[in-house]
Each structure stands twice: as structure tokens, then as C-alpha cells.
C-alpha positions as CSV (number, residue, x, y, z in Angstrom):
1,X,-7.7,147.2,-13.3
2,X,-4.0,148.1,-13.4
3,X,-1.9,145.1,-14.2
4,X,1.4,144.1,-15.9
5,X,0.7,143.5,-19.6
6,X,2.1,140.2,-20.7
7,X,1.7,137.2,-23.1
8,X,-0.3,134.1,-24.4
9,X,-2.3,131.9,-26.8
10,X,-4.8,129.6,-25.3
11,X,-6.7,126.3,-25.1
12,X,-9.8,126.2,-22.8
13,X,-10.8,123.3,-20.5
14,X,-14.6,123.9,-21.1
15,X,-17.1,122.1,-23.1
16,X,-16.1,123.5,-26.5
17,X,-12.5,123.4,-27.9
18,X,-10.8,126.7,-28.7
19,X,-10.9,127.7,-32.3
20,X,-8.7,130.1,-34.2
21,X,-10.4,132.9,-36.0
22,X,-8.8,135.4,-38.5
23,X,-10.1,138.8,-39.4
24,X,-11.5,141.8,-37.6
25,X,-12.0,141.7,-33.8
26,X,-15.7,141.8,-32.8
27,X,-16.9,145.2,-31.7
28,X,-17.7,144.0,-28.1
29,X,-14.2,142.8,-27.7
30,X,-12.8,146.2,-28.8
31,X,-15.2,148.0,-26.4
32,X,-14.1,145.8,-23.5
33,X,-10.4,146.5,-24.2
34,X,-11.0,150.2,-24.5
35,X,-12.9,150.2,-21.2
36,X,-10.1,148.3,-19.5
37,X,-7.6,150.9,-20.9
38,X,-9.7,153.8,-19.7
39,X,-10.1,152.5,-16.1
40,X,-6.5,151.4,-15.7
41,X,-4.8,154.4,-17.3
42,X,-1.5,156.0,-16.1
43,X,-1.3,158.3,-13.0
44,X,-2.3,161.9,-13.7
45,X,0.4,164.6,-13.5
46,X,0.5,167.2,-10.7
47,X,-0.8,169.9,-13.0
48,X,-3.7,167.7,-14.2
49,X,-4.7,167.0,-10.6
50,X,-4.7,170.6,-9.6
51,X,-6.2,172.0,-12.8
52,X,-9.6,170.7,-11.7
53,X,-9.8,173.7,-9.3
54,X,-9.1,176.1,-12.2
55,X,-11.9,174.5,-14.2
56,X,-14.3,174.9,-11.3
57,X,-13.4,178.5,-10.6
58,X,-15.6,180.8,-12.7
59,X,-13.6,183.8,-11.5
60,X,-10.2,182.5,-12.5
61,X,-7.8,185.3,-13.7
62,X,-6.1,184.4,-16.9
63,X,-4.0,187.5,-17.3
64,X,-0.3,186.9,-18.0
65,X,1.4,189.4,-15.6
66,X,2.4,187.9,-12.3
67,X,2.8,191.2,-10.5
68,X,-0.8,192.3,-11.3
69,X,-2.2,189.0,-10.4
70,X,-0.5,188.9,-7.0
71,X,-2.2,192.2,-5.9
72,X,-5.5,190.6,-4.8
73,X,-3.7,188.0,-2.6
74,X,-3.6,188.6,1.1
75,X,-0.3,189.2,2.8
76,X,-0.1,185.7,4.2
77,X,-0.9,184.1,0.9
78,X,1.7,186.2,-0.9
79,X,4.3,185.1,1.6
80,X,3.3,181.4,1.0
81,X,3.5,182.0,-2.7
82,X,7.0,183.5,-2.6
83,X,8.2,180.6,-0.4
84,X,6.7,178.1,-2.9
85,X,7.7,179.8,-6.1
86,X,11.2,178.2,-6.5
87,X,9.4,174.8,-6.7
88,X,6.7,175.7,-9.2
89,X,6.8,175.7,-13.0
90,X,4.9,178.3,-15.0
91,X,1.7,176.3,-15.2
92,X,1.5,175.8,-11.4
93,X,2.3,179.4,-10.7
94,X,-0.4,180.6,-13.1
95,X,-2.9,178.2,-11.4
96,X,-2.1,179.5,-7.9
97,X,-2.1,183.2,-8.5
98,X,-5.1,183.0,-10.9
99,X,-7.6,181.5,-8.5
100,X,-10.3,183.9,-7.4
101,X,-10.0,183.6,-3.6
102,X,-7.5,182.7,-0.9
103,X,-9.8,180.0,0.3
104,X,-9.4,178.3,-3.1
105,X,-5.6,178.8,-2.9
106,X,-5.7,177.1,0.5
107,X,-7.4,174.2,-1.1
108,X,-4.9,174.2,-3.9
109,X,-2.1,174.1,-1.4
110,X,-3.7,171.2,0.5
111,X,-3.9,169.2,-2.7
112,X,-0.4,170.2,-3.8
113,X,1.3,169.0,-0.6
114,X,-0.8,165.9,-0.4
115,X,0.4,164.9,-3.9
116,X,4.0,165.8,-2.9
117,X,3.9,163.7,0.3
118,X,6.7,161.1,0.3
119,X,4.8,158.9,2.8
120,X,1.1,159.2,1.9
121,X,0.1,156.3,4.1
122,X,1.2,158.1,7.2
123,X,-0.3,161.2,8.8
124,X,2.9,163.2,8.5
125,X,4.0,165.1,5.4
126,X,7.7,165.3,5.7
127,X,8.2,167.1,2.4
128,X,6.0,170.0,3.4
129,X,7.5,170.2,6.9
130,X,11.0,170.4,5.4
131,X,10.0,173.0,2.9
132,X,8.5,175.3,5.5
133,X,11.6,174.9,7.6
134,X,13.9,175.8,4.7
135,X,11.7,178.9,3.9
136,X,11.9,180.1,7.5
137,X,15.7,179.6,7.6
138,X,16.1,181.4,4.2
139,X,14.1,184.4,5.3
140,X,16.1,184.7,8.5
141,X,19.6,184.2,7.2
142,X,19.6,185.3,3.5
143,X,17.6,188.5,3.9
144,X,16.9,190.8,0.9
145,X,14.7,193.8,0.7
146,X,12.7,192.8,-2.4
147,X,10.4,189.8,-2.9
148,X,10.8,186.9,-2.3
149,X,12.9,188.6,0.5
150,X,16.0,186.4,0.1
151,X,18.9,186.5,-2.3
152,X,20.1,183.6,-4.6
153,X,21.4,181.7,-1.6
154,X,17.8,181.5,-0.3
155,X,16.4,180.3,-3.6
156,X,19.0,177.5,-3.8
157,X,18.6,176.6,-0.2
158,X,14.8,176.2,-0.6
159,X,15.5,173.7,-3.4
160,X,18.5,171.8,-2.1
161,X,18.6,172.4,1.7
162,X,21.7,172.9,3.8
163,X,25.0,172.1,2.1
164,X,27.3,169.4,3.4
165,X,30.2,171.8,3.6
166,X,30.9,175.5,2.9
167,X,33.7,178.0,2.7
168,X,33.9,181.8,2.3
169,X,36.6,183.8,0.7
170,X,36.5,187.5,1.7
171,X,36.5,190.4,-0.7
172,X,39.8,192.0,-1.6
173,X,41.2,195.0,-3.4
174,X,44.4,194.6,-5.4
175,X,46.6,197.2,-7.1
176,X,45.7,197.6,-10.8
177,X,43.0,194.9,-10.3
178,X,40.4,196.8,-8.4
179,X,37.7,195.2,-6.3
180,X,37.6,191.3,-6.1
181,X,34.1,190.2,-4.9
182,X,33.7,188.0,-1.9
183,X,33.0,184.4,-2.8
184,X,31.0,181.7,-1.1
185,X,31.2,177.9,-1.8
186,X,28.6,175.4,-0.9
187,X,29.4,171.7,-1.4
188,X,26.8,168.9,-1.7
189,X,28.3,165.4,-1.5
190,X,25.2,164.0,-3.2
191,X,25.3,164.7,-6.1
192,X,28.9,165.9,-5.8
193,X,28.0,169.5,-6.6
194,X,30.0,172.7,-5.7
195,X,27.8,175.8,-5.8
196,X,29.5,179.1,-6.1
197,X,28.1,182.5,-5.1
198,X,29.7,186.0,-5.2
199,X,28.8,189.4,-3.9
200,X,29.7,192.1,-6.6
201,X,28.4,194.9,-4.3
202,X,29.7,194.8,-0.8
203,X,26.3,195.9,0.5
204,X,24.3,194.0,-2.1
205,X,22.8,190.5,-2.4
206,X,24.7,187.3,-3.1
207,X,24.4,186.1,-6.6
208,X,24.6,182.5,-8.0
209,X,27.7,182.1,-10.2
210,X,31.1,183.6,-10.5
211,X,32.7,186.2,-12.7
212,X,34.7,185.2,-15.8
213,X,38.1,186.1,-14.3
214,X,37.9,183.2,-11.9
215,X,38.4,180.7,-14.7
216,X,41.0,182.6,-16.7
217,X,44.0,180.7,-18.1
218,X,46.3,183.1,-16.3
219,X,48.0,181.2,-13.4
220,X,48.0,184.3,-11.2
221,X,44.2,184.8,-11.5
222,X,43.6,181.1,-11.1
223,X,45.6,181.0,-7.9
224,X,43.8,184.0,-6.5
225,X,40.4,182.7,-7.4
226,X,40.9,179.7,-5.2
227,X,43.1,181.2,-2.5
228,X,42.1,179.7,0.9
229,X,40.2,176.8,-0.6
230,X,42.9,174.2,-0.1
231,X,41.6,172.7,3.1
232,X,38.0,172.7,1.7
233,X,38.9,170.8,-1.5
234,X,41.2,168.4,0.3
235,X,38.5,167.6,2.8
236,X,36.3,166.3,0.0
237,X,39.0,164.4,-1.9
238,X,39.9,167.1,-4.5
239,X,43.7,167.3,-4.9
240,X,45.5,170.6,-5.6
241,X,48.5,170.8,-8.0
242,X,50.6,172.4,-5.4
243,X,50.4,173.2,-1.7
244,X,53.3,174.2,0.6
245,X,54.1,172.1,3.6
246,X,53.7,175.0,5.9
247,X,50.4,175.9,4.2
248,X,51.4,179.5,3.7
249,X,51.4,179.7,-0.1
250,X,48.2,180.5,-2.1
251,X,46.2,177.4,-3.1
252,X,46.5,176.6,-6.7
253,X,44.0,174.5,-8.7
254,X,44.8,173.1,-12.1
255,X,42.7,174.0,-15.2
256,X,40.9,170.6,-15.2
257,X,39.6,171.2,-11.6
258,X,38.8,174.8,-12.5
259,X,36.7,173.5,-15.4
260,X,34.9,171.1,-13.1
261,X,34.0,174.0,-10.8
262,X,32.8,176.0,-13.8
263,X,30.6,173.1,-14.9
264,X,29.4,172.7,-11.4
265,X,28.3,176.3,-11.4
266,X,26.4,175.8,-14.6
267,X,24.8,172.7,-13.1
268,X,23.7,174.8,-10.1
269,X,22.1,177.4,-12.4
270,X,20.3,174.6,-14.2
271,X,19.0,173.3,-10.9
272,X,17.5,176.7,-10.1
273,X,16.1,177.2,-13.6
274,X,14.5,173.7,-13.9
275,X,13.4,173.7,-10.2
276,X,15.2,170.5,-9.3
277,X,15.1,169.5,-5.7
278,X,17.0,167.6,-3.1
279,X,15.0,166.1,-0.3
280,X,16.3,163.4,2.1
281,X,13.5,162.1,4.4
282,X,14.2,161.9,8.1
283,X,16.5,159.0,8.9
284,X,17.8,159.0,5.3
285,X,16.7,157.2,2.2
286,X,15.2,153.7,2.8
287,X,16.2,150.6,0.8
288,X,13.8,149.6,-1.9
289,X,11.4,146.6,-1.4
290,X,10.1,145.3,-4.8
291,X,6.5,144.5,-5.2
292,X,3.8,144.5,-7.9
293,X,0.2,145.5,-7.5
294,X,-3.2,145.9,-9.1
295,X,-6.8,146.8,-8.1
296,X,-10.1,145.0,-9.0
297,X,-13.7,146.1,-8.4
298,X,-16.6,144.0,-7.4
299,X,-20.2,144.8,-6.5
300,X,-20.7,145.6,-2.8
301,X,-23.7,146.2,-0.5
302,X,-26.1,149.1,-0.6
303,X,-25.0,150.6,-3.9
304,X,-21.3,150.5,-3.0
305,X,-18.4,148.7,-4.7
306,X,-15.8,146.5,-3.1
307,X,-12.4,147.7,-4.3
308,X,-9.6,145.2,-3.7
309,X,-6.0,146.3,-3.7
310,X,-3.6,143.4,-4.3
311,X,0.1,143.1,-4.0
312,X,2.8,140.4,-4.5
313,X,6.2,140.7,-3.0
314,X,9.4,138.6,-3.2
315,X,10.0,136.8,0.1
316,X,13.7,136.6,-0.8
317,X,13.9,140.3,-0.2
318,X,12.6,140.1,3.4
319,X,15.0,139.6,6.4
320,X,14.4,136.2,8.1
321,X,15.7,135.7,11.6
322,X,15.7,132.8,14.1
323,X,12.6,133.1,16.2
324,X,10.8,130.5,18.3
325,X,12.5,127.5,16.6
326,X,11.6,128.9,13.2
327,X,13.0,131.4,10.7
328,X,10.5,134.3,10.7
329,X,10.1,137.5,8.8
330,X,7.3,140.2,8.7
331,X,5.9,142.6,6.2
332,X,3.5,145.4,6.6
333,X,1.0,146.4,3.9
334,X,-0.7,149.8,4.0
335,X,-3.1,151.5,1.6
336,X,-4.9,154.8,1.6
337,X,-7.6,155.9,-0.9
338,X,-8.4,159.5,-2.0
339,X,-11.4,160.7,-4.0
340,X,-11.3,162.9,-7.0
341,X,-11.0,166.0,-4.7
342,X,-8.1,164.3,-2.9
343,X,-10.0,163.8,0.4
344,X,-9.2,160.7,2.2
345,X,-12.0,158.1,1.9
346,X,-10.3,155.0,3.2
347,X,-7.3,153.7,5.0
348,X,-6.3,150.1,5.9
349,X,-3.2,148.1,7.0
350,X,-2.1,144.9,8.5
351,X,1.2,143.1,9.4
352,X,1.8,139.5,8.6
353,X,4.4,137.1,10.1
354,X,5.9,134.5,7.7
355,X,7.8,131.4,8.9
356,X,10.1,128.8,7.4
357,X,11.6,125.6,9.0
358,X,14.9,125.9,7.0
359,X,16.8,129.0,6.2
360,X,17.8,127.9,2.7
361,X,14.1,128.0,1.8
362,X,14.1,131.8,2.4
363,X,16.9,132.5,-0.1
364,X,14.9,131.7,-3.2
365,X,12.5,134.0,-5.0
366,X,8.9,133.3,-4.0
367,X,6.0,135.6,-4.6
368,X,3.7,136.2,-1.6
369,X,0.2,137.8,-2.0
370,X,-1.4,140.6,0.0
371,X,-4.8,142.2,-0.1
372,X,-6.7,145.1,1.4
373,X,-10.4,146.0,0.8
374,X,-12.4,149.2,0.6
375,X,-16.1,149.8,0.3
376,X,-16.6,152.9,-1.9
377,X,-19.1,154.4,-4.3
378,X,-18.4,154.5,-8.0
379,X,-15.9,157.2,-9.1
380,X,-12.3,157.9,-9.7
381,X,-9.8,157.4,-6.9
382,X,-6.1,157.9,-6.2
383,X,-4.7,154.9,-4.5
384,X,-1.4,154.7,-2.6
385,X,0.1,151.4,-1.5
386,X,3.1,150.8,0.7
387,X,4.8,147.5,1.6
388,X,7.5,147.6,4.2
389,X,9.9,145.2,6.0
390,X,10.0,146.3,9.7
391,X,13.3,144.4,10.2
392,X,15.3,146.4,7.6
393,X,13.2,149.5,7.0
394,X,13.0,148.7,3.3
395,X,9.8,149.8,1.6
396,X,8.1,150.1,-1.7
397,X,5.4,152.7,-2.6
398,X,3.0,152.7,-5.5
399,X,0.7,155.6,-6.4
400,X,-1.9,155.4,-9.2
401,X,-5.4,156.3,-10.3
402,X,-8.2,153.8,-10.5
403,X,-11.8,154.2,-11.8
404,X,-14.5,152.2,-10.0
405,X,-17.6,151.6,-12.2
406,X,-21.2,151.6,-11.1
407,X,-22.0,147.9,-11.0
408,X,-25.5,148.6,-9.7
409,X,-26.9,150.7,-12.5
410,X,-27.2,148.0,-15.2
411,X,-29.4,145.0,-15.3
412,X,-26.5,142.8,-16.3
413,X,-22.9,143.6,-15.2
414,X,-19.6,141.9,-14.7
415,X,-16.9,142.5,-12.1
416,X,-13.2,142.9,-13.0
417,X,-11.3,139.8,-14.0
418,X,-9.1,138.9,-11.1
419,X,-6.1,136.9,-12.1
420,X,-5.1,134.4,-9.5
421,X,-2.3,132.1,-8.6
422,X,-4.7,129.6,-7.1
423,X,-8.4,129.2,-6.4
424,X,-9.2,126.6,-3.7
425,X,-12.0,125.8,-1.3
426,X,-12.1,128.2,1.7
427,X,-11.1,125.7,4.4
428,X,-8.1,127.4,5.9
429,X,-8.1,130.6,7.9
430,X,-4.4,131.2,6.9
431,X,-5.6,133.0,3.8
432,X,-8.9,134.2,5.1
433,X,-8.4,137.7,3.8
434,X,-8.6,136.3,0.2
435,X,-12.0,134.6,0.8
436,X,-14.8,135.1,-1.6
437,X,-17.7,133.1,-0.4
438,X,-16.7,129.4,-0.5
439,X,-13.5,130.2,-2.4
440,X,-10.1,131.4,-1.6
441,X,-8.8,133.5,-4.5
442,X,-5.0,134.1,-4.1
443,X,-4.3,137.1,-6.3
444,X,-1.7,137.3,-9.0
445,X,-1.3,141.0,-9.8
446,X,1.9,140.5,-11.8
447,X,-0.2,138.5,-14.3
448,X,2.6,136.0,-15.1
449,X,1.9,132.3,-15.7
450,X,4.4,129.6,-16.4
451,X,3.9,128.1,-19.8
452,X,3.6,124.5,-18.4
453,X,1.0,125.6,-15.9
454,X,-2.5,126.9,-15.9
455,X,-4.0,130.4,-16.2
456,X,-6.6,131.0,-13.4
457,X,-9.1,133.9,-13.2
458,X,-12.1,134.8,-11.1
459,X,-15.0,137.1,-11.8
460,X,-18.6,137.7,-10.7
461,X,-21.8,138.2,-12.7
462,X,-24.6,140.5,-11.5
463,X,-28.2,140.8,-12.5
464,X,-29.1,137.6,-14.4
465,X,-32.8,136.8,-14.9
466,X,-34.1,133.6,-13.3
467,X,-36.4,130.9,-14.7
468,X,-38.0,128.9,-11.9
469,X,-35.1,130.0,-9.6
470,X,-32.4,129.1,-12.1
471,X,-30.2,131.3,-14.2
472,X,-28.7,130.2,-17.5
473,X,-25.9,132.0,-19.3
474,X,-23.3,131.6,-21.9
475,X,-19.7,132.6,-21.2
476,X,-17.3,133.3,-24.0
477,X,-13.7,134.4,-23.9
478,X,-11.4,135.9,-26.5
479,X,-7.6,136.2,-26.5
480,X,-6.4,139.2,-28.5
481,X,-2.8,139.8,-29.3
482,X,-1.0,142.7,-31.0
483,X,2.0,142.9,-33.3
484,X,5.0,144.2,-31.3
485,X,3.5,143.2,-28.0
486,X,1.6,146.4,-27.4
487,X,-2.1,145.7,-27.4
488,X,-2.8,149.2,-26.0
489,X,-1.5,151.0,-29.1
490,X,-4.5,152.5,-30.9
491,X,-2.7,151.8,-34.2
492,X,-2.2,148.2,-33.3
493,X,-2.3,145.5,-36.0
494,X,-4.1,142.5,-34.5
495,X,-2.9,139.0,-34.9
496,X,-5.3,136.0,-34.9
497,X,-7.3,135.7,-31.6
498,X,-8.5,132.6,-29.8
499,X,-12.1,132.1,-28.6
500,X,-14.1,129.6,-26.7
501,X,-17.7,129.3,-25.3
502,X,-19.5,127.3,-22.7
503,X,-22.9,127.4,-21.1
504,X,-23.5,127.3,-17.4
505,X,-26.4,127.6,-15.0
506,X,-26.9,128.3,-11.3
507,X,-29.4,129.0,-8.5
508,X,-28.5,132.7,-8.2
509,X,-28.9,135.9,-10.2
510,X,-25.4,136.9,-9.1
511,X,-23.1,133.8,-9.6
512,X,-19.3,133.7,-9.3
513,X,-17.3,132.0,-12.0
514,X,-13.7,130.7,-12.5
515,X,-11.7,130.4,-15.7
516,X,-9.0,127.7,-15.7
517,X,-6.9,127.5,-18.9
518,X,-4.4,124.9,-19.8
519,X,-1.6,127.0,-21.3
520,X,1.0,124.3,-22.1
521,X,0.7,124.9,-25.8
522,X,0.8,128.7,-25.6
523,X,3.4,130.9,-27.1
524,X,5.1,133.7,-25.2
525,X,3.6,137.1,-26.0
526,X,1.3,139.9,-24.9
527,X,-2.5,139.5,-24.9
528,X,-5.8,140.9,-23.8
529,X,-8.3,138.5,-22.2
530,X,-11.9,139.4,-22.8
531,X,-14.8,137.6,-21.2
532,X,-18.4,138.1,-22.3
533,X,-21.5,136.8,-20.6
534,X,-24.9,136.5,-22.4
535,X,-28.1,136.0,-20.3
536,X,-30.0,133.0,-21.9
537,X,-33.1,133.5,-19.7
538,X,-33.5,137.2,-20.1
539,X,-31.8,139.6,-22.5
540,X,-28.5,141.4,-22.6
541,X,-24.8,140.8,-22.4
542,X,-21.8,142.3,-20.7
543,X,-18.0,142.1,-21.2
544,X,-14.9,142.6,-19.0
545,X,-11.2,142.5,-19.9
546,X,-7.7,142.2,-18.4
547,X,-4.2,141.3,-19.6
548,X,-1.7,138.6,-18.7
549,X,1.6,136.9,-19.7
550,X,2.9,133.4,-20.3
551,X,6.6,133.0,-19.6
552,X,9.1,130.2,-19.8
553,X,11.0,129.7,-16.5
């Protein structure tokens, strides 16, 4: 349902030769393309996911004032809100405080943190745990009497966490100059940010930013602004213009460096205003492992659908090591499925060992397939896929939304079109996870085919009428391309499309079919592939669609 959109023209191996047709695309082709777009649309935003609770809450409070809307919240929920507030934009704040009960807010929080989970395929939510730790620390160490009960240090700490280094310059009083506020510097090596705070009132809260005098062009003010900061700057590779050998003279920073600090202060303010965050998962960030994925739905048992999640990864990116007289590597594939209310409805995983006799065969790009299955009712689901290399810790994660149709409600229906790298007889247990009856269908979620090769696709037909135990049906396909290579654009101008038809029969009302297309004569480009089946015994027809590419290696 979600697939890389790619390229091709086409010639079919069937009974009838392909013919080129110019003019308007038939209505059933348009409908099939629109259905494919609808079911394979982009992931929903955080606000869109959570807005469903607002729509279902008849008592939602739409008043604009935050203070008045916070009054009905219990003390615990108010504390939760103040802790979360630095992370929320205006829309999410309005959603949270406007809900009519704390139980709905609790459900809102559950969904919010599930959507923010950096490792959705595990039981832990490291992002929520880190946030709650930061909030506890901020309330303990950056205390302020007014909500949210911390000063600007706490607000920045909740967003960016502990600094990599810090320094404090105490307050001072100078003749003819008056009170010079205490200053506090937090340094973050990534992204190279120096955050400055000052305390204008000796008994008051710390505020983000510094007064204008600190960046005056007067050398005496500039020296005093950064007095005592020499060791701090030198420790992070920032060079002063002058520093005495005995380290007794005031530290002096040149105007260029002072400007950098001023810009850094502005960047820190922007971080707070735009609610940017810094979160490093436990153990540090992991290397990326590239893979592609898609999902296809087929009819299952007892009114259910069989949703297949497919991946392809590049074996060159895995780490092979000498093991039992072979070079071996492993990858782990995990998937978790959530329903429209973000409740978990399925979880699956497996680990596979791959071997090679020669090491040089592991240093070339080669796509390897993976597949996990779920039995689910029709509906909309959030799917999360993770592929990992246990040897290096590298991983890749995909999150998206997929709509599973009801393939039982119509007399005649088609499954999704599954693009495949190969379809072979099911004789080997090596690829048993890809078995579909007597076939092994090795998925090709990237949807790329070499121009000199063959396009291969698999689909299933449901609900054909039988005549003396035999079904008869006509299969047609169309290839539709768009100017500019974007067939999803509603303003698209369609180029000519190819079509071909053949008639088949079988001993089942629910046969499975393959398409094998010689693409040697095809141009590179982007196309939609639409397949239509017409029942020749009974009545009715059904269509399904996907997209693919032809490339020249």
C-alpha cells in the first residue's frame, strides 16, 4: 500500500499484445489510483492523531484563556501540564486543557507519549522517562514560586537536558557602575551552543539572555563581561585574544567571539520559543541502517485481513564476521501495529542469520527481503517497523499509517498488488515466511526493476462465481504515467497509457494470479499499474493499483 513511486512503459507476456491508447483515462482506472493514494497516504501529524479525542469529547472547552481553562484540572494533572508545557505548541496545549475530564487527559497523555516513543517496538519509552527525570530535576534545583515552579533554567533544561559544561560568574558592584548581575553559562557541545542566563535581582529568578552592556564595544566592559571565563572557553577550543601567563589578568574576548556568544544567546531563545528539543537515547545515538518497506493486505480467515509488512535491506550495510567456516551476519526485524485509538493490536519479530563463503561477496550492494504478518480486522492502523544489526547496533525505523480494506464485504474483490523480485514454486524452506500456497513470493517493496529484466507482481481474487466448479475471468492491466513524474498530483496531465487483456479460468472462486512483464523495451519514468478483473461467469468487476519503477543499472 505504501511503496516507492517509480517508472515504466510496458509489454505483456499474455495472450494479447499491449496496445497504446491516447486520450482520457477510463473512470475505473482513476478510481483505482485514487483508492491506492487514499490507503497509502502520508503519516498523520501528532496534532491530527490527538485531535480525535477532541472530536469525540462533547464537553470540550474552546475558551481561549489558559488560566481559566486550567482551573478544572486536578492538582496532579496541573503539575503534569506545567511539566509538559515547554514541549507543546498552542494547538496541543489547547487540546490538553480543553478536554472535559482528567481521564480523557490521561488518555491524551498515553497517546502523546506513544507517538513520541523513539523505540516503539520495545516496551520502554525512553523519551517519556527522560522527560519525567528532567522535570523532577528542574523542580528540585531551579525552584520558583510561580507556575510552572521553575525559572528559565528549568524551562531550558526540560528541552535540552543537562549541559556538557557550565560556569558561573558571581554578581558584583562597581563604583559608578552599580550592580552587575550574576551570570551563568551552559555549554552544549552538540550543537555547539553557549546558553547564557543572568540574575538581575539577587533574590529573584534566573532569566535567559544577558543585558546589552555585555556586548558593548568598550573594551573595559567586554573584559568584565567575560572575566573568569578563560578556562571555560579554552576547555572547549575557544581562544581568547589575551591571557596572562600567571592567569591573574581579566579574561578578554575579542568582538567576533562576543558576537558568537550573542548569536548563541539568540539561538537559545529561539529554541525555547519554538520548543526545539535535544534528546540522546541511552547509550547514545545509533548508526543508521538503510531499508525500504511497504504493506499489502490480503483476505484472511473469519472476516479478518492478512496484513503483510515487507522490508528490503542492503546486505552490504551488515557486519559479516568469520563464523563456523563461513562469513555470517544477522539482522533483526521487528514490527508493532496500533489501531486508530493507538492501542497495540499486534507485535511480531524474528532474527535471521545470513552466510557467505567469500568475504568479497558481502561487500557489494544486495537487497535482502523480510516479512512479518498480522491478522487484523478492516480499519486504519499505525505501523512501526524496525530493522537492526545486532553486531553493530545500527538500526532503521519506519512509522506510517496504513488502511486495511474490508475484503469480505463485496462479492468480488481484489487484494493489493504485491510487487516481487521473484515468484517460484514453494519447494525450499529457506524462504518459507514468503510462502503463499504453492508459491514463494519474494517481496520487492522498493518497487525498482532493471530495464533488461522482468516486472513481477502477485495478487489474489476473491468471490468469483463458478460454472460447474469452474471460474472464468478477464484480467486487464493499464500503465498510467504522468508528466513530471508525479502521478499523485491531482492536477496531473496524463501521458499515453499501455493496456493489455487476457482471459483465465480456474477451479476456485478465490484464485491467485501472477503478472510477469517483459520490460526490456520500457522507458525510465514513473507509472501507476492498475489491474482490473471482470467475472465472466457472474457479474461485476474490481480493480487494484500500485506504482513501480524501471531503472537502468
